[in-house]
N, C-alpha and C positions, 0 to 999 in steps of 0.2 A: 683710785677717785673714788666718795660715795656719790650715791643718787638721789636728789627726790623725788618719791611714785605719793600719786592720787589716785587711791579708787574712788568710784562713784555707786555703791549699793544700791542696785531701783527695788519699789516691791511698792507694787500697786494703790495707788493715788485714792487718800480713805474721804475726800474731797469730791465736788462732780466735778471733773476737770476731765482734757483729754492731750493738753500741753504739759510741759513741766522744762522751760530755761534753769541753764544753771553753767556758772560759772566758775570755772580754774584756776589755777595758782603764774601766780605768772613765769612765761621758762626763757631761756634763750636757747632761742631761733639754731637749732642742726644743721638752717639749709647751713648758712652764711659761717658756723659756725660762734655765734656770737659780735664776727665786727658790724652789721648791721653794708655791707658795700662789700665790693669783688671789684680786681680795678680790669681796665678795658680802656681802649684808643677809641680818639678819639678818631674826625676830619680829615688832622690834622696828624696822628698819626702818634700822635701826643701819650699818653699817659692817666687815666681817669679814673676816681670811683665812678662802681655803676652801686646806684643802691639797691640792696637786695630784692627779691622780688614777692619776696614773704613776706617777712618783718616790716619793710619798706625804710628802713635805716635803724631802725634803732637798737636793733640787737634783738628786741624782745619781742616774746608775741604771750597769748597768755588760747587758754580753751577758751572753747564757748560752744555749747549743747544746748542740744533741744531735741526733748524726748516725746516723742509722740501714742500714746494712746488709744488701740484699735479693739473693734472686737473681735470675736473669731466666729 
């Protein structure tokens, strides 16, 4: 199966800034394998779908990257 990869190439800013913010492409949640839920049991021991704690039940996630530039 093919995979899509994104790479972020960093270079020091050319304007006066100390922070940069980037958003990546939407990806499938690997924690729930894109289902968005897991099977669980309720109080009566009935099977129920429990939303994934990582994607919140959507099956998708998006990377958010913040870069902080510091003096050395």
